[in-house]
C-alpha positions in Angstrom: -166.3 -72.7 -144.7 -164.1 -71.7 -147.4 -160.6 -71.3 -146.9 -160.4 -67.9 -148.2 -163.0 -66.9 -146.0 -160.8 -68.3 -142.9 -157.8 -66.8 -144.4 -159.3 -63.4 -144.9 -160.6 -63.7 -141.1 -157.1 -64.4 -139.7 -155.2 -61.7 -141.8 -158.0 -59.3 -140.4 -157.8 -60.8 -136.7 -154.2 -60.5 -137.3 -154.0 -56.8 -138.7 -156.2 -56.0 -135.6 -154.0 -57.8 -133.1 -150.6 -55.6 -135.0 -152.6 -52.5 -134.7 -153.6 -53.0 -131.2 -150.1 -53.9 -130.5 -148.5 -50.9 -132.1 -150.8 -48.6 -130.6 -150.7 -49.8 -126.8 -148.2 -52.3 -126.7 -144.9 -50.8 -128.9 -144.6 -47.4 -127.5 -143.9 -48.3 -123.6 -141.8 -51.0 -125.1 -140.0 -48.7 -127.3 -139.7 -46.0 -124.8 -138.2 -48.6 -122.0 -135.8 -49.7 -124.7 -134.7 -46.0 -125.7 -134.9 -45.2 -121.6 -132.6 -48.1 -121.1 -130.3 -47.7 -124.1 -129.8 -44.0 -123.0 -129.0 -45.4 -119.1 -126.4 -47.7 -120.8 -124.8 -44.7 -123.2 -124.9 -42.7 -120.2 -123.0 -45.2 -117.9 -120.5 -46.1 -120.6 -119.6 -42.4 -120.8 -119.4 -41.5 -117.4 -117.2 -44.7 -117.2 -115.1 -43.3 -119.9 -115.0 -39.7 -117.8 -114.1 -41.8 -114.8 -111.5 -43.5 -116.2 -110.4 -40.1 -117.6 -110.5 -38.3 -114.2 -108.7 -41.1 -112.8 -106.0 -41.0 -115.5 -106.0 -37.4 -114.5 -106.1 -38.0 -110.9 -102.8 -40.2 -111.2 -101.1 -37.6 -112.6 -102.2 -34.7 -110.3 -101.0 -37.2 -107.7 -97.7 -38.3 -109.6 -97.1 -34.4 -110.1 -97.7 -33.7 -105.8 -95.5 -36.3 -105.0 -92.7 -35.3 -107.2 -93.2 -31.7 -105.8 -93.4 -32.9 -102.3 -90.1 -35.0 -102.6 -88.6 -31.8 -104.2 -89.9 -29.8 -101.2 -88.5 -32.3 -98.7 -85.2 -32.4 -100.5 -85.0 -28.8 -100.5 -85.9 -28.4 -96.7 -83.2 -31.4 -95.5 -80.8 -29.2 -97.6 -81.5 -26.4 -95.8 -81.8 -28.2 -92.6 -78.4 -29.4 -93.3 -76.8 -26.0 -93.9 -78.4 -24.2 -91.2 -76.8 -27.2 -89.2 -73.2 -26.9 -90.0 -73.6 -23.1 -90.0 -75.1 -23.3 -86.4 -72.0 -25.7 -85.5 -69.6 -23.5 -87.5 -71.0 -20.5 -85.0 -70.9 -22.7 -81.9 -67.0 -23.4 -83.2 -66.4 -20.1 -83.6 -68.1 -18.6 -80.1 -66.3 -21.8 -78.5 -62.7 -20.7 -80.0 -63.6 -16.9 -78.6 -64.6 -18.4 -75.2 -61.7 -20.5 -75.1 -59.0 -17.5 -75.8 -60.6 -15.2 -73.2 -60.9 -18.2 -70.5 -57.2 -18.4 -71.4 -56.4 -15.2 -71.3 -58.2 -14.6 -68.0 -56.2 -17.7 -66.8 -53.0 -16.2 -67.7 -53.5 -12.7 -66.5 -54.7 -14.4 -63.1 -51.4 -16.6 -63.2 -49.3 -13.5 -63.8 -51.3 -11.9 -60.7 -50.1 -14.7 -58.6 -47.0 -14.9 -59.8 -46.5 -11.2 -59.1 -48.3 -11.6 -55.3 -46.1 -14.9 -54.5 -42.8 -12.4 -55.6 -44.1 -9.4 -53.5 -44.8 -12.1 -50.7 -41.6 -13.9 -50.9 -39.6 -10.1 -51.0 -41.4 -9.9 -47.5 -40.1 -12.7 -46.3 -36.8 -12.5 -47.6 -36.5 -9.1 -46.4 -38.0 -10.2 -42.7 -35.5 -13.0 -43.0 -32.5 -11.0 -44.0 -33.2 -8.5 -41.2 -33.7 -11.3 -38.6 -30.3 -12.3 -39.8 -29.0 -9.4 -39.7 -30.1 -8.9 -36.1 -29.1 -12.3 -35.1 -25.1 -11.5 -36.6 -25.1 -8.1 -34.9 -26.1 -9.4 -31.6 -23.9 -12.4 -31.8 -20.2 -12.0 -31.5 -18.1 -12.1 -34.8 -17.0 -15.6 -35.2 -16.6 -17.7 -38.1 -18.4 -20.9 -36.8 -21.2 -18.9 -35.1 -21.9 -16.9 -39.1 -21.9 -20.4 -40.4 -24.5 -21.7 -37.6 -26.5 -18.9 -38.4 -26.6 -18.6 -42.1 -27.3 -22.3 -42.0 -30.4 -21.4 -40.0 -31.1 -19.1 -41.7 -31.0 -21.4 -45.5 -33.2 -23.9 -43.4 -35.6 -21.1 -42.9 -36.2 -20.2 -46.4 
């Protein structure tokens, strides 16, 4: 055998093997590689989109948190203002009520004083009449007069 014929046979067999591989083996391998490459590219793009969306979500969360803090601060300020106005209103109504109670008590005291004066006048009149009656029934004697007046004074 000649080395040239062997070499040509081997070349022909290799060419057949390459043709067979190119027709039946390479297309599924190439498709699998392209599919794998596409999946990897899609995964990387999704990761980048996810990172971008995460950054946007962080910014939105930060903004929402800031707005919530501002709203809470406003609500607290409004509540404090309302509490202060309620306290002031309560103080004002307490003052008005205290004045009304004071005036009512003063009027009641005045009425009691008037009643007491009237009652005392009535008693003084009764005592004076009683004293005059005693003086008139008894004889006119200085000692007797002094004794009756002392009794009157004790009665008051």
